[in-house]
C-alpha positions in Angstrom: -33.7 -6.8 84.3 -34.8 -7.1 80.9 -35.8 -4.1 78.0 -38.3 -4.3 75.9 -38.7 -1.9 73.1 -42.1 -1.1 71.6 -43.2 1.3 69.0 -45.5 3.7 70.0 -48.2 2.0 67.6 -47.9 -1.3 69.9 -47.5 1.2 72.7 -50.9 2.9 72.1 -52.5 -0.4 71.6 -51.6 -2.4 74.4 -50.5 0.1 77.2 -51.2 -2.3 80.2 -48.8 -4.6 78.2 -45.7 -1.8 78.7 -46.9 -1.1 82.2 -46.5 -4.9 82.9 -43.1 -5.1 80.6 -41.8 -2.1 82.5 -42.3 -4.0 86.4 -39.5 -6.2 84.2 -37.2 -3.5 83.5 -36.7 -0.4 81.3 -39.8 0.1 78.1 -38.5 1.9 75.5 -41.0 2.9 73.1 -40.1 4.6 69.3 -41.4 7.0 67.0 -40.6 5.5 63.7 -38.1 3.6 64.9 -36.2 5.7 67.0 -35.8 5.5 70.3 -37.9 8.6 71.2 -39.6 8.0 74.9 -38.6 5.4 78.4 -41.2 3.8 80.9 -40.3 3.2 84.1 -41.9 2.1 87.2 -42.0 4.6 89.6 -40.0 3.1 92.3 -37.4 2.7 89.5 -37.2 6.2 88.8 -37.0 7.6 92.2 -33.9 4.6 92.2 -32.8 6.9 89.3 -32.8 10.3 90.3 -31.9 9.8 93.8 -35.6 9.9 95.5 -35.5 13.3 95.7 -38.7 15.2 94.7 -38.9 19.2 94.3 -41.6 20.6 95.4 -42.3 22.9 92.0 -42.4 19.2 90.5 -44.7 18.2 93.0 -47.0 21.4 92.7 -46.8 21.6 89.1 -48.3 17.6 88.9 -51.6 17.6 86.7 -55.0 17.4 88.7 -53.0 18.8 91.9 -55.8 22.0 91.8 -58.2 19.3 93.1 -56.2 17.7 95.9 -57.3 18.9 99.5 -55.1 20.3 101.2 -55.7 21.2 105.3 -52.6 22.5 107.4 -53.0 21.9 110.8 -53.8 25.8 113.1 -50.7 26.0 114.9 -51.1 27.9 118.2 -49.0 31.6 118.9 -45.8 30.6 119.7 -45.1 33.7 121.2 -45.7 34.9 124.7 -45.3 37.8 126.4 -42.2 39.1 127.7 -42.2 38.9 131.5 -39.9 42.0 132.9 -41.2 41.7 136.7 
């Protein structure tokens, strides 16, 4: 695992470099010389968090309001009782 450190300016100027570096390990992004953020691949993030995603987190994702979502129609599962 390789740890890469970039300043905020370097990160802003070459985001693709930071994304490539994140494939090899975490990327520390500094503000005024102090670590402020960490860039990880999504797979690494899932490993760290245990892969559990909360529904509230999914619904809070940016752009989620533009996602098409259709629920399948359920047939009536209740049936009338037969008292004969």
